[in-house]
N, C-alpha and C positions, 0 to 999 in steps of 0.2 A: 577511305582516306583519300585526302586531295592530289592529285598529282602534277600539279605544278609548285612555284616558291618554296620548296622544300629543300634542307642540307641534308643530303645521303651519305652514308658510308657504307660503301659496297664492298667486301671481302671478295678476291679473287676478281676484280673487276676487269682485270687487262685481257683477258681470254673469253672464249666462250659465249656460256650465257651472260657472264658478267660482264663482259665487252658491251655483248647488244643490248643488258641491261643500261648499262654505262650510257651509251649511247644514245636510248630512246629517253631516258630522266632527262636529257642535256635537252634535247629539242623541245620538252616539255617546261623548259625554262627553271630548271633545277639545279642547284649547286652541288657537283660532286666530288667526292673522295674515295678515291681506291686505295685499297693496299692488296701487297702480293710481296712475296719472296725475291723476285727478279727486277732489279733496277732496270736492266734493258728494257723487260716486256712495257714496263710503267712509264719509262719513258717514248716507246714507240706511241705510246694511246696520248700522253699529255703532247707530244710534236704535232701531233692530228687533231688534239683537241685542246687549245693553250688554256682553258678556263679549269681543265679538271686540275684538282689538287691530289697528289699524290704521296704515298710512305710506304718504304719499304719494313715490311714486317712477314716475319716467319711464323706463322700461325700457329706450326706445331709446339714452337716452344712458350710456356706458361709466362716467361718474365719477358718476352716481345710483347703477348699480348696485353699484358698489365702497361707496358711501355706506351701500347697503340692509344690502349685506354686515357692514361694521364694526358699523353700530347693533346688526345682530342678534346679531354674539358678542359687543359689551360689554352690550347690556340683554337678550338671549333667548338665552344661550349653550347652553340643553338643548334648543332647535329638534332635534327628529330625523327630521323627514319634509319634504323640499323636493317642492312641485306646480308644475312649470313649465306652466302653463296659458295664460300671456297669449298673444294671438296675433291678428292683423289679416288679414283677407281683402277683396281689392279685386277687382272684375269688371272686367277690361279688356280692351285686345287691344293686341297687340307693335305695331299701326299707331298705336297714341294718340301726341299729340305729349307727354305727360307721361309715357309708360308708365315712361320707365328711372329718372324720380326716386321713383314711386312703387314701383317693383319694389324698391329700393334698402331701401325704407322697411319692405316684408313682410318682407327678407332678415334685415334690422338686428333686429327684432321677432321674429321667427318662428325665425329661427338662432341671430343673434349672442349676441343676449340670454341665452337658457338654456342655452347653451354657456361662456357667462362666468360665468353665476351657478353652473352644475354645479361648473366647476372653484375656483369660491368656496367653496362650500359643501362642497364633500367637505372641505374642513380642518377644521373644526366635528366635536370627537371624538362628539360626540352624534350626530351623523345617523347613521341606519338605513337612511332608505329613500328613493328618487329617485323620483317618477311623472310622466312626460311625456306630455302630451295631443298626440296625434299626428291622424289623422283617417283614414276610410277612403277617403280622397282620395291617401293615400301607395301606394295598390295600383292605384289608376286614376283618372287626372285628368278634373277638369270642366274643358274648355277656356276660358271663361269666368270661371275663376280661373286662370290660367296658374300663376303665380307661386307662389302661396298652394300650387297643387296641389304643387308643384314642392318648397317649403318642407318641407313634409311627409313628403313621401319621403323628404327629405333627414332629416329629424328621426327617423322610422322607421328609418331605416339606422343612424343614429350610437345609437340607443337599443340596437338589439340588438349593437353593439360595447360600449358602456357598462357593459352588463348583465356582459358578460365581462371589462370591463379591472376592474369592481369589484369583483368576487369576493373578489378577496385581500383587500380592506378590508372585507369582511361588508358591505357595502351593497348592499341590495335594489334593483333597478330593476325598475319597473311601466311598461307601457305601455298607457295608456289611449285608446282607437281610436276617437271619438264618429261616428258618420252626422252627416247634416244633422241638426240638431234647429230645435225652435222659439225659435230665439234673434235678435237683431236682429246677427249676424255679417254682415260685409257689405253690410249695409244693411235698415232695417225693410222688414217685409212679406216680404222673398226666401223667407223658410223658414216661412210661418206654415202650413203645410200637412204639416210636419213632425212627428215627433214629440215630446211634451213631453220637458223636461230633467229633468223627476221620473222619469219610467220608464227613462230610460237609467242616471240615477245608481244607483236602487232595483238594477236589474242587475250596473252593475258594483261595487258593492259586496257585493253575493252573491258574487259572484265572487271579489272579493278575502279574504270570509270562506273560502273553498273552496282558497284558496292560488296562486290563480293569477296570473301574472306578463303574460299577454296579456289583454287586457279588451275583448270585443267588444259589439256592440249592432247587431241589425237587419242592413243595410245592411253595416256594417263585418265583422260576422262573414261574411258570405257571402263579401264580397271576399279576405279574408284565408285562406278556404280555398280561393278558386278557383285552378283554373288557368288556362293561357296562353288557350285557347280562350274559357274563361267571361270573362278579362278582356277580352279582342277584343271581345266581344258586349256587355259592360257597355258600355265606351266607346263603342260605337256607340251605344246607345242613349240614354246620356248627351250625346252632342255630335253629333245629327243635323245632316245637311247643312243 
């Protein structure tokens, strides 16, 4: 994909990895639209970067996903890149009383929402690229985040199929595979010792400039390359008894 002169929609673009991508795409001379549930967070970003276009949208609601697409199709029909970045991570156990309810929330946000958006946005004649943000946990799960890990494994598999299915439409599909980074994903303080988002963003942009469609960094690079024995060892290290 070309790095500059695009019009890009980034879901969950006001915080974490989404914000890092938003700011870097701006630096690369792109027009960026971000959406999210919280108007206050969107305003913080637009106050800092007035050129950003914002849209309040609760991606957990199918009707709001459809309204988002309708708005883009009517007001920003030249959007050519969709970044499916928004996701939630919950630390929980299958024995928790509210496990199923919380699991459904993760499945809705991490699987249903990006699949729905993908099916909608490929109708845009301008669309050239879809970027799906999965996780190093797609390859080896962290049992403290059992549903999150599973949703990202699903999303990784779907992205492989999507890349093949959209060849005939000439839509490029890129998978961004982050490791744990210093964000508030899952809760404040859980990832304070992880690498900064800025290092990840710098790396994946260099990889995109090289024409790569599977973008890795640190732990996720190791997991993508790992064989069965390596994955078993990683699982044991990450999930001690």
